[in-house]
NUNULUM-876754 format. One record per residue: residue number from 1; chain; x, z, y of N, C-alpha, C in turn. Coordinates in steps of 0.2 Angstrom, whole numbers, always signed. Each point is the difference from the previous one (the first is absolute). Example, Ala and Ser with C-alpha at 12.3 -4.5 7.8 and 13.67 -1.06 7.14 Angstrom:
residues 2
NULO:1:A:+66:+39:-28:-4:+0:+6:+4:+0:+6
NULO:2:A:-2:-4:+5:+4:+1:+6:-4:+3:+5
end
This chain:
residues 392
NULO:1:A:+4:+0:-6:-4:+0:+6:+4:+0:+6
NULO:2:A:-2:-4:+5:+4:+0:+6:-1:+6:+4
NULO:3:A:+6:+4:+2:-1:+6:+4:+2:-1:+7
NULO:4:A:+1:-6:+2:+2:-1:+7:-6:+2:+5
NULO:5:A:+2:+5:+4:-5:+2:+5:-3:-6:+4
NULO:6:A:-7:+1:+1:-3:-5:+4:+2:-1:+7
NULO:7:A:-1:-5:+3:+3:-1:+7:-5:+4:+4
NULO:8:A:-6:+1:-1:-5:+4:+4:-4:+4:-4
NULO:9:A:+1:+7:+0:-5:+5:-3:-6:+0:+3
NULO:10:A:-6:+0:-4:-6:+0:+3:-3:+7:+1
NULO:11:A:-3:+1:+6:-4:+6:+1:-7:-2:+0
NULO:12:A:-3:+2:-6:-7:-2:-1:-5:+5:+3
NULO:13:A:-5:-3:+3:-5:+4:+4:-5:+3:-4
NULO:14:A:-2:-2:-7:-5:+3:-3:+0:-1:-8
NULO:15:A:+0:+5:-3:+0:+0:-8:-5:+6:-2
NULO:16:A:-4:-2:-5:-5:+5:-3:+2:+3:-6
NULO:17:A:+6:+0:-2:+2:+3:-7:-3:+7:-1
NULO:18:A:+0:+4:+6:-2:+7:-1:-7:+0:-3
NULO:19:A:-4:-4:+3:-7:+0:-3:+0:-2:-7
NULO:20:A:+4:-5:-2:+0:-3:-7:+2:+6:-4
NULO:21:A:+5:+4:+2:+3:+5:-4:-6:+5:-1
NULO:22:A:-4:+1:+5:-5:+5:+0:-5:-2:-5
NULO:23:A:-3:-6:+0:-5:-2:-4:+2:-2:-7
NULO:24:A:+6:-2:-1:+3:-2:-7:+3:+6:-4
NULO:25:A:+3:+4:+4:+4:+5:-4:-1:+7:+3
NULO:26:A:-4:+2:+5:-1:+6:+3:+7:+2:+3
NULO:27:A:+4:-4:+3:+7:+1:+3:+5:+2:-6
NULO:28:A:-2:-1:-6:+5:+2:-5:+6:-6:-1
NULO:29:A:+6:+2:+2:+5:-5:+0:+4:+0:-6
NULO:30:A:-3:+4:-5:+2:-2:-7:-4:-5:-3
NULO:31:A:-6:+0:+2:-5:-6:-3:+2:-6:+3
NULO:32:A:+1:+0:+7:+2:-6:+4:+7:+1:+3
NULO:33:A:+5:-1:-4:+7:+2:+3:+2:-6:+4
NULO:34:A:+1:+0:+6:+2:-5:+4:+7:-3:-1
NULO:35:A:+4:+4:-4:+7:-2:-1:-1:-6:-6
NULO:36:A:-6:+0:-3:-1:-5:-5:-4:-6:+2
NULO:37:A:+0:-6:-3:-4:-5:+2:-7:+2:-1
NULO:38:A:-5:-1:+5:-7:+2:-1:-4:-6:+1
NULO:39:A:-2:-3:-6:-4:-6:+1:-7:+1:+3
NULO:40:A:-3:+6:+1:-6:+1:+3:+1:+1:+7
NULO:41:A:+6:+0:+3:+1:+1:+7:+4:-6:+3
NULO:42:A:-2:-1:+6:+4:-5:+4:+7:+3:+2
NULO:43:A:+1:+7:+0:+6:+3:+2:+3:+5:-5
NULO:44:A:+6:-1:-1:+4:+5:-3:+7:+0:+3
NULO:45:A:+5:+4:-2:+6:+0:+3:+4:-6:-1
NULO:46:A:+0:-3:-6:+3:-6:-1:-2:-6:+4
NULO:47:A:-7:+0:+1:-3:-6:+4:+2:+1:+7
NULO:48:A:+0:+7:+3:+2:+1:+7:+7:-2:+1
NULO:49:A:+4:+1:-5:+7:-2:+1:+1:-7:+0
NULO:50:A:-3:-3:-5:+0:-8:+0:-2:-3:+6
NULO:51:A:-6:+3:+3:-3:-3:+6:+4:+2:+6
NULO:52:A:+6:+4:+0:+3:+1:+6:-4:+5:+5
NULO:53:A:-4:+4:-3:-4:+5:+4:+5:+6:+2
NULO:54:A:+1:+0:+7:+4:+6:+2:-4:+6:+3
NULO:55:A:-6:-1:+1:-4:+5:+3:-7:-2:-2
NULO:56:A:-4:+5:-2:-7:-1:-2:-5:+5:+4
NULO:57:A:-5:-2:+3:-5:+4:+3:-5:+1:-6
NULO:58:A:+0:+6:-3:-5:+1:-6:-7:+2:+3
NULO:59:A:-5:-4:-1:-6:+2:+2:-3:+7:-3
NULO:60:A:-2:+4:+3:-4:+6:-3:-7:+0:+1
NULO:61:A:-3:-6:-2:-7:-2:+1:-4:+4:-4
NULO:62:A:-6:+2:+2:-6:+2:-3:-6:-3:+2
NULO:63:A:-5:-1:-4:-6:-4:+2:-3:+2:+6
NULO:64:A:-3:-4:+4:-3:+2:+6:-7:+2:-1
NULO:65:A:-2:+0:-6:-7:+3:-2:+1:+7:-2
NULO:66:A:+6:+3:+0:+0:+7:-2:-2:+4:+6
NULO:67:A:-4:+6:+0:-2:+4:+5:+6:+3:+3
NULO:68:A:+0:+2:+6:+6:+3:+4:+5:+4:-3
NULO:69:A:-2:+6:-2:+4:+5:-3:+3:-3:-6
NULO:70:A:-4:-3:-4:+3:-3:-7:+5:-5:+2
NULO:71:A:-1:-4:+5:+5:-5:+2:+7:+3:+2
NULO:72:A:-1:+5:+4:+6:+4:+2:+4:+2:-7
NULO:73:A:-4:+3:-4:+4:+3:-6:+3:-6:-4
NULO:74:A:-4:-5:-1:+3:-6:-4:+6:-3:+3
NULO:75:A:+0:+0:+7:+6:-3:+4:+6:+5:-2
NULO:76:A:-1:+6:+1:+5:+5:-2:+3:-1:-7
NULO:77:A:-5:-1:-5:+3:-2:-7:+4:-6:+0
NULO:78:A:-3:-5:+4:+4:-6:+0:+7:+1:+3
NULO:79:A:+1:+4:+5:+6:+1:+3:+5:+4:-5
NULO:80:A:-3:+4:-4:+3:+4:-5:+2:-5:-5
NULO:81:A:-4:-5:-2:+2:-5:-5:+6:-4:+2
NULO:82:A:+1:-2:+7:+6:-3:+2:+6:+4:+0
NULO:83:A:-1:+7:+2:+5:+5:-1:+3:+0:-7
NULO:84:A:-5:+0:-5:+2:+0:-7:+5:-6:-1
NULO:85:A:-2:-6:+2:+4:-6:-1:+7:+1:+2
NULO:86:A:+0:+3:+7:+7:+0:+3:+4:+6:-4
NULO:87:A:-3:+5:-2:+4:+5:-3:+2:-2:-7
NULO:88:A:-4:-4:-4:+1:-2:-7:+6:-5:+0
NULO:89:A:+1:-4:+6:+5:-5:+0:+4:+1:+6
NULO:90:A:+4:+5:+1:+4:+1:+6:+5:-5:+1
NULO:91:A:+3:-3:-5:+5:-5:+1:-3:-7:+2
NULO:92:A:-6:+0:+0:-3:-7:+2:-4:+1:+7
NULO:93:A:-3:+6:+1:-4:+1:+6:+2:+5:+4
NULO:94:A:-1:-1:+7:+2:+5:+5:-6:+1:+5
NULO:95:A:-3:+6:+1:-5:+1:+4:+2:-2:+7
NULO:96:A:-4:-4:+4:+1:-2:+7:-6:+2:+4
NULO:97:A:+2:+3:+6:-5:+1:+6:+1:-5:+6
NULO:98:A:+7:-2:+1:+2:-3:+6:+4:-6:-2
NULO:99:A:+1:-5:+5:+4:-6:-1:+7:+2:-2
NULO:100:A:+3:+5:+3:+6:+3:-2:+1:+1:-7
NULO:101:A:-6:+4:-3:+0:+2:-7:+0:-7:-4
NULO:102:A:-4:-5:+2:+0:-6:-4:+7:-3:+0
NULO:103:A:+3:-1:+5:+7:-3:+1:+5:+4:-5
NULO:104:A:-1:+7:+1:+5:+4:-4:-1:-2:-8
NULO:105:A:-6:+0:-2:-2:-1:-7:+2:-6:-2
NULO:106:A:-1:-6:+4:+2:-6:-2:+8:-1:-1
NULO:107:A:+3:+3:+5:+7:+0:+0:+3:+4:-6
NULO:108:A:-4:+4:-3:+2:+4:-6:-2:-3:-6
NULO:109:A:-3:-6:+0:-2:-4:-6:-6:+3:-3
NULO:110:A:-4:+4:+4:-6:+3:-3:-6:-4:+4
NULO:111:A:-6:+1:-3:-6:-3:+3:-3:+6:+5
NULO:112:A:-1:-2:+6:-3:+5:+4:-8:+0:-1
NULO:113:A:-3:+6:-1:-7:+1:-2:-3:+3:+6
NULO:114:A:-5:-4:+3:-4:+3:+6:-7:+0:-2
NULO:115:A:-4:+4:+3:-7:+1:-1:-5:-3:+5
NULO:116:A:-5:-3:-2:-5:-3:+4:-7:+2:-2
NULO:117:A:-4:+4:+4:-7:+2:-2:-5:-6:+2
NULO:118:A:-3:-2:-5:-5:-6:+1:-7:+2:+1
NULO:119:A:-1:+1:+6:-7:+2:+2:-1:+6:+4
NULO:120:A:-3:+0:+6:-1:+6:+4:-5:+5:-3
NULO:121:A:-3:-2:-6:-4:+5:-3:+4:+6:-3
NULO:122:A:+7:-2:-1:+5:+5:-3:+1:+6:+5
NULO:123:A:-2:+0:+6:+1:+6:+4:-6:+4:+1
NULO:124:A:-6:-3:-2:-6:+4:+0:-2:+2:+8
NULO:125:A:+1:-5:+4:-2:+1:+7:+4:+6:+3
NULO:126:A:+6:+1:-2:+4:+6:+2:+7:-2:+3
NULO:127:A:+2:+1:+6:+6:-1:+3:+5:+5:-4
NULO:128:A:-2:+6:-1:+5:+4:-4:+2:-3:-7
NULO:129:A:-5:-3:-3:+2:-3:-7:+4:-6:+1
NULO:130:A:-1:-4:+6:+5:-5:+2:+7:+2:+1
NULO:131:A:+1:+6:+3:+6:+2:+2:+4:+3:-7
NULO:132:A:-4:+3:-4:+3:+2:-6:+2:-6:-5
NULO:133:A:-4:-5:+0:+2:-6:-4:+7:-2:+3
NULO:134:A:+1:+0:+7:+6:-2:+2:+6:+4:-1
NULO:135:A:-2:+7:+0:+5:+5:-3:+3:-1:-7
NULO:136:A:-5:-3:-4:+2:-1:-7:+3:-7:-1
NULO:137:A:+1:-4:+6:+4:-6:+0:-4:-6:+0
NULO:138:A:-6:+0:+1:-4:-6:+0:+2:-4:+7
NULO:139:A:+2:-6:-1:+3:-4:+5:-5:-4:+4
NULO:140:A:-6:-2:-4:-5:-3:+4:-7:+2:-3
NULO:141:A:-5:-1:+4:-7:+1:-2:-4:-7:+2
NULO:142:A:-3:-3:-5:-4:-6:+0:-7:+3:+3
NULO:143:A:-2:-2:+6:-6:+3:+3:-6:+0:-4
NULO:144:A:-1:-5:-4:-6:+0:-4:+2:-3:-7
NULO:145:A:-4:+1:-5:+1:-4:-6:-6:-5:+0
NULO:146:A:-3:-1:-6:-6:-5:+0:-6:+2:+3
NULO:147:A:-1:+7:+2:-6:+2:+3:+2:+3:+7
NULO:148:A:-5:+0:+4:+1:+3:+7:+1:+8:-2
NULO:149:A:+3:+3:+5:+0:+7:-1:-3:+3:+7
NULO:150:A:+0:+6:+1:-4:+3:+6:+3:-2:+6
NULO:151:A:+6:-3:+1:+2:-2:+6:+3:-7:+1
NULO:152:A:+0:-4:-5:+3:-7:+0:-4:-4:-4
NULO:153:A:-1:-7:+2:-3:-5:-4:+5:-4:-5
NULO:154:A:-3:-1:-6:+4:-4:-5:-2:-7:+1
NULO:155:A:+5:-5:-2:-1:-7:+0:-5:-2:-6
NULO:156:A:-1:+5:-4:-5:-2:-6:-6:+4:+0
NULO:157:A:-2:+2:+5:-6:+4:+1:-4:-2:+6
NULO:158:A:-7:+2:+0:-4:-1:+6:+2:+4:+6
NULO:159:A:+2:-3:+5:+2:+3:+6:-4:+6:+2
NULO:160:A:+3:+6:+2:-3:+6:+1:+2:+2:+7
NULO:161:A:+6:+0:+2:+3:+3:+6:+1:-5:+5
NULO:162:A:+0:-6:-1:+3:-5:+5:+8:+0:+0
NULO:163:A:+3:+2:-5:+7:+1:+0:+2:+7:-2
NULO:164:A:+4:+3:+5:+1:+8:+0:-5:+3:+5
NULO:165:A:-2:+6:-3:-4:+5:+5:+6:+4:+3
NULO:166:A:-2:+5:+5:+4:+4:+3:+5:+4:-4
NULO:167:A:-3:+3:-6:+4:+3:-4:+5:-5:-3
NULO:168:A:-2:-6:-2:+5:-4:-3:+6:-2:+5
NULO:169:A:-2:+0:+7:+6:-1:+4:+4:+6:+1
NULO:170:A:-3:+6:-1:+5:+6:-1:+4:+0:-6
NULO:171:A:-2:-3:-5:+4:-1:-6:+6:-4:+1
NULO:172:A:-1:-6:+3:+5:-4:+2:+5:+3:+4
NULO:173:A:-2:+4:+6:+4:+3:+4:+4:+5:-3
NULO:174:A:-3:+4:-5:+4:+5:-4:+5:-3:-4
NULO:175:A:-2:-5:-4:+5:-4:-4:+6:-2:+4
NULO:176:A:-1:-2:+6:+6:-2:+4:+4:+6:+2
NULO:177:A:-3:+6:+1:+3:+6:+2:+4:+3:-6
NULO:178:A:-2:-1:-6:+3:+3:-6:+5:-5:-3
NULO:179:A:+0:-6:+2:+5:-5:-3:-3:-3:-6
NULO:180:A:-7:-1:-1:-3:-3:-6:-2:-7:+2
NULO:181:A:+2:-5:-4:-2:-7:+2:-8:-1:-1
NULO:182:A:-3:-4:+5:-7:-2:+0:+0:-6:-4
NULO:183:A:-3:+0:-6:-1:-6:-4:-7:-3:+1
NULO:184:A:+0:-6:+2:-7:-3:+1:-2:-5:-6
NULO:185:A:+3:+0:-5:-3:-4:-6:-6:+4:-2
NULO:186:A:-5:-4:-2:-7:+2:-2:-4:+1:+6
NULO:187:A:+2:+1:+6:-5:+1:+5:-3:-6:+3
NULO:188:A:-6:+1:+3:-4:-5:+4:+5:-2:+6
NULO:189:A:-2:-6:+2:+4:-3:+6:-1:+4:+6
NULO:190:A:-6:+3:+1:-2:+4:+5:+5:+7:+0
NULO:191:A:+1:+2:-6:+4:+6:-1:+8:-2:+2
NULO:192:A:+2:-6:-2:+6:-3:+1:+1:+0:+8
NULO:193:A:-5:-2:+4:+1:-1:+7:+0:+7:+3
NULO:194:A:-4:+4:-2:+0:+7:+3:+7:+4:-1
NULO:195:A:+2:-1:-7:+6:+4:-1:+6:-3:+4
NULO:196:A:+0:-7:+1:+6:-3:+4:-1:+2:+7
NULO:197:A:-6:+1:+2:-1:+2:+7:+3:+8:+1
NULO:198:A:-1:+4:-5:+1:+7:+1:+8:+1:-2
NULO:199:A:+2:-3:-5:+7:+2:-3:+6:-1:+5
NULO:200:A:+4:+5:+1:+6:-1:+4:+6:-1:-5
NULO:201:A:-1:-1:-6:+5:-1:-5:-2:-7:-4
NULO:202:A:+5:-3:-3:-2:-6:-3:-4:+1:-6
NULO:203:A:-5:-4:-2:-4:+0:-5:+2:-4:-6
NULO:204:A:-2:+1:-6:+1:-4:-6:-6:-3:-3
NULO:205:A:+0:-5:-4:-5:-2:-5:+4:+1:-6
NULO:206:A:-1:+5:-4:+4:+1:-6:-1:-5:-6
NULO:207:A:-6:-4:+0:-1:-5:-5:-6:-4:+2
NULO:208:A:+2:-5:+4:-5:-4:+3:+3:-7:+0
NULO:209:A:-4:-5:+0:+2:-7:+2:-3:-3:+6
NULO:210:A:+0:-7:+0:-3:-3:+6:-6:-3:+0
NULO:211:A:-5:+1:+4:-7:-2:-1:-1:-7:+2
NULO:212:A:+5:-3:+4:+0:-7:+2:+1:-4:-7
NULO:213:A:+3:+2:-5:+1:-4:-6:-5:+2:-5
NULO:214:A:-2:+6:-1:-5:+3:-4:-4:+4:+3
NULO:215:A:-7:-2:+1:-5:+4:+4:-2:+6:-3
NULO:216:A:+3:+4:-4:-2:+6:-3:+0:+5:+6
NULO:217:A:-5:+5:+1:+0:+5:+5:+6:+5:-1
NULO:218:A:+3:+0:-5:+6:+5:-1:+6:-3:+4
NULO:219:A:+0:-6:+2:+6:-3:+3:-1:+0:+8
NULO:220:A:+6:-1:+3:+1:+1:+7:-1:-7:+4
NULO:221:A:-5:+0:+5:-1:-6:+4:+6:-1:+5
NULO:222:A:+0:-6:+2:+6:-2:+4:+0:+4:+7
NULO:223:A:-6:+1:+2:+0:+4:+7:+3:+7:-1
NULO:224:A:+0:+3:-6:+3:+6:-1:+8:-1:-1
NULO:225:A:+1:-5:-4:+7:-1:-1:+4:-2:+7
NULO:226:A:-3:-3:+4:+3:-1:+7:+1:+6:+4
NULO:227:A:-3:+6:-2:+1:+6:+4:+6:+4:-3
NULO:228:A:+3:-2:-6:+5:+4:-3:+6:+0:+4
NULO:229:A:+3:-6:+3:+6:+1:+3:+0:+5:+6
NULO:230:A:-6:+0:+4:+0:+5:+5:+0:+7:-3
NULO:231:A:-4:+1:-5:+0:+7:-3:+6:+2:-4
NULO:232:A:+4:-5:-3:+6:+1:-4:-2:+0:-7
NULO:233:A:-6:-1:-2:-2:+2:-7:+2:-6:-5
NULO:234:A:-2:+1:-6:+2:-4:-6:-6:-1:-4
NULO:235:A:-2:-7:-2:-4:-1:-6:+3:-1:-6
NULO:236:A:-1:+4:-5:+3:-1:-7:-4:-4:-4
NULO:237:A:+2:-6:-1:-4:-5:-4:-1:+2:-7
NULO:238:A:-6:+0:-3:-2:+2:-6:-1:-6:-5
NULO:239:A:-1:+2:-7:+0:-5:-5:-7:+0:-3
NULO:240:A:-4:+3:+2:-7:+1:-4:-3:-7:+0
NULO:241:A:-2:-4:-5:-2:-7:+0:-6:-1:+5
NULO:242:A:-5:+4:+0:-5:-1:+4:+1:+1:+8
NULO:243:A:+6:+2:+1:+2:+1:+7:+5:-6:+2
NULO:244:A:+3:-3:-6:+5:-5:+1:-3:-7:+0
NULO:245:A:-5:-1:-5:-3:-7:-1:-7:+0:+2
NULO:246:A:-2:-5:+4:-7:-1:+2:-4:-1:-7
NULO:247:A:+2:-4:-4:-3:-2:-6:-1:+7:-4
NULO:248:A:+4:+4:-1:+0:+7:-3:-6:+4:+3
NULO:249:A:+1:+0:+7:-5:+4:+4:-7:-2:-1
NULO:250:A:-1:-7:+0:-7:-3:-1:-2:+2:-7
NULO:251:A:+4:-1:-5:-2:+1:-7:-2:+8:-1
NULO:252:A:+4:+4:+3:-2:+7:+0:-7:+2:+3
NULO:253:A:-1:-4:+6:-7:+1:+3:-5:-3:-5
NULO:254:A:+1:-5:-3:-5:-3:-4:-1:+4:-6
NULO:255:A:+5:+3:-3:-1:+5:-6:-4:+6:+2
NULO:256:A:+1:+3:+6:-4:+5:+2:-7:-1:+1
NULO:257:A:-1:-6:+3:-7:-2:+1:-4:-1:-7
NULO:258:A:+4:-2:-5:-3:-1:-7:-1:+7:-3
NULO:259:A:+5:+4:+1:-1:+7:-2:-6:+4:+3
NULO:260:A:-1:-1:+6:-6:+3:+4:-6:-3:-3
NULO:261:A:+0:-7:-1:-6:-3:-3:-2:+3:-6
NULO:262:A:+5:+1:-4:-1:+3:-7:-2:+7:+0
NULO:263:A:+1:+4:+6:-1:+7:+0:+6:+4:-2
NULO:264:A:+6:-3:+0:+6:+3:-1:+3:+2:+6
NULO:265:A:+4:+6:+1:+3:+1:+6:+6:-5:+2
NULO:266:A:+0:-2:+6:+5:-4:+2:+7:+3:-1
NULO:267:A:+5:-5:+1:+7:+3:-1:+3:+1:+7
NULO:268:A:-1:-4:+5:+3:+1:+6:-4:+5:+5
NULO:269:A:+3:+4:+4:-3:+5:+4:-5:-4:+5
NULO:270:A:+2:-6:+2:-3:-4:+5:-7:-1:-3
NULO:271:A:-1:-2:-6:-6:-2:-3:-4:+7:-1
NULO:272:A:+3:+5:-2:-3:+6:-1:-3:+3:+7
NULO:273:A:+3:-2:+6:-3:+2:+6:-6:-4:+2
NULO:274:A:-1:-5:-3:-5:-5:+2:-7:+4:-1
NULO:275:A:-5:-2:+4:-6:+3:+0:-5:-3:-5
NULO:276:A:+2:+1:-6:-4:-3:-6:+1:+4:-6
NULO:277:A:-5:+1:-4:+1:+4:-6:+6:-3:-5
NULO:278:A:+4:+5:-3:+5:-2:-4:-1:+2:-7
NULO:279:A:-5:+4:-2:-1:+2:-7:-7:+3:+0
NULO:280:A:-3:-1:-6:-7:+3:-1:+1:+8:+0
NULO:281:A:-5:+3:+2:+1:+8:+1:+1:+3:-7
NULO:282:A:-3:-3:-5:+2:+3:-7:+0:-5:-5
NULO:283:A:+5:-4:+0:+1:-6:-4:+1:+3:-8
NULO:284:A:-4:-3:-4:+1:+2:-7:+7:-3:-3
NULO:285:A:+2:+3:-5:+6:-3:-3:+0:-7:-2
NULO:286:A:-6:-2:-3:-1:-7:-2:+0:-5:+6
NULO:287:A:-3:+3:+6:+0:-4:+6:+7:-1:+3
NULO:288:A:+4:+5:+0:+7:-1:+2:+4:-4:-4
NULO:289:A:-1:+1:-7:+4:-5:-5:-2:-7:+1
NULO:290:A:-7:-1:+1:-2:-7:+1:+3:-3:+6
NULO:291:A:+0:+4:+6:+3:-3:+6:+7:-1:+0
NULO:292:A:+4:+5:-4:+7:-1:-1:+1:-6:-4
NULO:293:A:-4:-2:-5:+2:-6:-4:-2:-6:+4
NULO:294:A:-5:+0:+5:-1:-6:+4:+5:-1:+5
NULO:295:A:+3:+6:+3:+5:-1:+4:+7:-2:-3
NULO:296:A:+1:+2:-6:+6:-3:-4:-1:-8:-1
NULO:297:A:-6:-2:-1:-1:-7:-1:+1:-4:+7
NULO:298:A:-2:+4:+6:+1:-3:+6:+8:-1:+1
NULO:299:A:+3:+5:-1:+8:+0:+1:+3:-5:-5
NULO:300:A:-2:-1:-6:+2:-6:-4:-1:-6:+3
NULO:301:A:-6:-1:+3:-2:-7:+3:+4:+0:+7
NULO:302:A:+2:+5:+3:+3:+0:+7:+6:+4:+0
NULO:303:A:+6:-3:-3:+6:+3:-1:+3:+2:+7
NULO:304:A:+3:+5:+1:+3:+2:+6:+6:-4:+2
NULO:305:A:+1:-2:+6:+6:-4:+2:+6:+5:+0
NULO:306:A:+6:-3:+1:+6:+4:+1:+3:-1:+6
NULO:307:A:+2:+6:+4:+4:-1:+6:+7:-1:-3
NULO:308:A:+5:-2:+5:+6:-2:-2:+5:+3:+5
NULO:309:A:+7:+1:-2:+5:+2:+4:+0:-4:+7
NULO:310:A:+0:-7:-1:+0:-4:+6:-5:+2:+5
NULO:311:A:-6:+2:-2:-5:+2:+4:+1:+6:+4
NULO:312:A:+4:+5:-3:+2:+6:+3:+5:-2:+5
NULO:313:A:+5:-5:-1:+4:-2:+5:-3:-3:+6
NULO:314:A:-6:-3:-2:-3:-3:+6:-3:+5:+5
NULO:315:A:-2:+6:-3:-2:+5:+5:+6:+3:+3
NULO:316:A:+5:+1:-3:+6:+2:+4:+2:-5:+5
NULO:317:A:+0:-6:-1:+2:-5:+5:-5:+0:+6
NULO:318:A:-6:+1:-2:-5:+0:+6:+1:+7:+4
NULO:319:A:+1:+5:-3:+1:+6:+3:+6:+0:+5
NULO:320:A:+5:-4:-3:+6:-1:+5:-1:-4:+6
NULO:321:A:-4:-5:-2:-2:-5:+6:-4:+4:+5
NULO:322:A:-5:+4:-2:-4:+3:+5:+2:+7:+3
NULO:323:A:+3:+4:-4:+3:+6:+2:+7:+1:+2
NULO:324:A:+4:-5:-4:+7:+0:+1:+4:+3:-6
NULO:325:A:+6:-2:-1:+4:+3:-6:+1:+7:+0
NULO:326:A:+0:+3:+6:+1:+8:+0:-6:+4:-1
NULO:327:A:-6:-3:-2:-6:+3:-1:-3:-1:-7
NULO:328:A:+4:-1:-5:-2:-2:-7:+3:+5:-5
NULO:329:A:-3:+2:-5:+3:+3:-6:-4:-2:-6
NULO:330:A:+2:+4:-5:-3:-2:-7:-4:+7:-3
NULO:331:A:-6:-1:-2:-3:+5:-3:-5:-2:-6
NULO:332:A:+4:-1:-6:-3:-3:-5:-7:+2:-3
NULO:333:A:-1:+7:+0:-6:+3:-3:+0:-1:-7
NULO:334:A:+7:+1:-3:+0:+0:-7:-3:+6:-3
NULO:335:A:-3:+0:-6:-4:+5:-4:-6:+2:+4
NULO:336:A:-2:-4:+5:-6:+1:+4:-5:-5:-1
NULO:337:A:+2:-6:-4:-4:-5:-1:+1:-3:-7
NULO:338:A:-6:-2:-3:+1:-2:-7:+4:-7:-1
NULO:339:A:-1:-4:+5:+3:-7:+0:+5:-1:+5
NULO:340:A:+5:-4:-1:+5:-2:+5:+1:-7:+0
NULO:341:A:+3:-3:+5:+2:-7:+1:+5:-2:-6
NULO:342:A:-1:-6:-2:+5:-3:-5:+7:+0:+4
NULO:343:A:+5:+3:-4:+6:+1:+3:+2:+7:+3
NULO:344:A:-5:+4:+1:+1:+7:+3:-4:+5:-4
NULO:345:A:+1:-1:-7:-4:+4:-5:+2:+8:+0
NULO:346:A:+6:+2:+3:+2:+7:+0:+5:+1:+5
NULO:347:A:+2:+6:+1:+5:+1:+6:+7:-3:-1
NULO:348:A:+1:-3:-6:+7:-3:-2:+0:-6:+4
NULO:349:A:-5:-3:+3:+0:-7:+2:+1:-1:+7
NULO:350:A:+2:+5:+4:+2:-1:+7:+5:-5:+1
NULO:351:A:+5:-1:-4:+6:-5:+1:-3:-7:+0
NULO:352:A:-5:-1:-4:-3:-7:+0:-4:-1:+6
NULO:353:A:-3:+5:+3:-3:-1:+7:+5:-2:+5
NULO:354:A:+5:+4:+0:+6:-1:+5:+3:-7:-1
NULO:355:A:+1:-2:-6:+2:-7:-2:-5:-5:+3
NULO:356:A:-6:+1:+0:-5:-5:+3:+1:+0:+7
NULO:357:A:+1:+5:+3:+0:+0:+8:+7:-3:+2
NULO:358:A:+5:+1:-4:+7:-3:+1:-2:-8:+0
NULO:359:A:-3:-2:-5:-2:-7:+0:-4:-3:+6
NULO:360:A:-3:+5:+3:-4:-2:+6:+4:+1:+7
NULO:361:A:+7:+1:-1:+5:+0:+5:-1:+7:+4
NULO:362:A:-2:+5:-4:+1:+7:+3:+7:+2:+1
NULO:363:A:+2:+2:+5:+7:+3:+1:+1:+6:-4
NULO:364:A:+7:+2:-1:+1:+6:-3:-2:+6:+4
NULO:365:A:+1:-1:+7:-2:+5:+5:-7:+2:+0
NULO:366:A:-4:-6:-1:-7:+1:+0:-2:+3:-6
NULO:367:A:+3:-1:-6:-2:+3:-6:+2:+7:+0
NULO:368:A:+5:+2:+3:+2:+7:+0:-5:+4:+4
NULO:369:A:-3:-3:+6:-5:+3:+4:-6:+1:-5
NULO:370:A:-2:-6:-3:-6:+0:-4:+0:+6:-6
NULO:371:A:+6:+0:-3:+0:+5:-6:+1:+7:+2
NULO:372:A:+3:+1:+5:+1:+8:+2:+1:+1:+7
NULO:373:A:+3:-5:+4:+2:+2:+7:-6:+2:+4
NULO:374:A:-5:-4:+0:-6:+1:+4:-4:+7:-1
NULO:375:A:-1:+1:-6:-3:+6:-2:+4:+6:+2
NULO:376:A:+7:+0:-1:+4:+5:+2:+0:+1:+7
NULO:377:A:+0:-5:+4:-1:+1:+7:-6:+3:+2
NULO:378:A:-6:-2:-3:-6:+4:+2:+0:+7:-2
NULO:379:A:+3:+2:-6:+1:+7:-1:+4:+4:+5
NULO:380:A:+6:-3:+2:+4:+3:+5:-4:+0:+7
NULO:381:A:-4:-5:+2:-3:+0:+6:-6:+5:+0
NULO:382:A:-3:+1:-6:-5:+5:+0:+3:+7:+1
NULO:383:A:+6:+1:-3:+3:+7:+0:+2:+1:+8
NULO:384:A:+2:-5:+3:+2:+1:+7:-6:+2:+5
NULO:385:A:-6:-3:-2:-6:+2:+4:-2:+7:-2
NULO:386:A:+1:+3:-6:-2:+6:-3:+2:+6:+4
NULO:387:A:-3:+5:+0:+2:+7:+3:+5:+3:-4
NULO:388:A:+6:+0:+2:+6:+3:-4:-2:+7:-2
NULO:389:A:-4:+4:+4:-2:+7:-2:-4:+0:-6
NULO:390:A:-3:-5:-3:-4:+0:-6:+4:+0:-6
NULO:391:A:+5:-4:+0:+4:+0:-6:-3:-3:-6
NULO:392:A:+3:-1:-5:-3:-2:-7:+2:+5:-5
end
């Protein structure tokens, strides 16, 4: 095996392996030992090394449907799960809170492990809980997940607040004060605009792509991308097929429409938020089985298209054209999606993406910014805005 260090180590913005460890093995690293090849995961240590991943934001996601206090507890368990990974493999991972921590870990040949809380429901409408997540090392908070919360609107729910309400603006201000990055993936465009207007620190999109190429509401429209240079923020392009390929997005919408017609729950949050019934109140087992069988026949007749690595590169090119080379990063969403583009099947495939960009005449300097330089600058800039008296 070629052990030559990659030219550019990747700082990836979003990986859901903690949730997969929770649901597949209750965080038991004997059952899912990341030092061994794990075919049920997109991520293990060998794949991370092969992919040239030098730092990883581990999502400490919990579902947005969990009630407040339960969401806080589950988020703490997710944080503990990432701590267990770091403690189990100290020669591989080093915990990181700051840009300097990331650089030190990478220079030492270890993978910097950062935390990102995915959804404002994780703080249960409490600035105190927000501050304690930061004390535990959480580097970013995604303002919503798939559902609205009590203070911010999601991209995949019916608008409730018109963006951020006043408490939501207070959350953004407090995040600036404590040095926590404001993550605008998953949020409504109105929420994006409000957060950009309030934030005194650069924002990020930890795992989103470009709406001009694929019209999924999880993606970022050009009028927001054009604001990133003034803000200093970064959009970290993601690999989820329905965010990358319009054909995949359209197929997903058609599949949900068929599931709703059959009385089955839809797969996407956007369809679930629509004002129409999703499931009979008390479906019988035979009714559910018949509906599932009919949907399986629909799937066979309507096979899902596949996104490609080249389409991901198209999003990266577009983001560079609109926002500039200093405002792009990578956030694959590995282990957070069932399907991935052809050529980007797991975290080992980042070198293939960089090779594609080189073939499109990306300079080594721009690749260095894309893979790590831009997000490390954002981390440093957020630290500069923060109150030094808060500490981490």
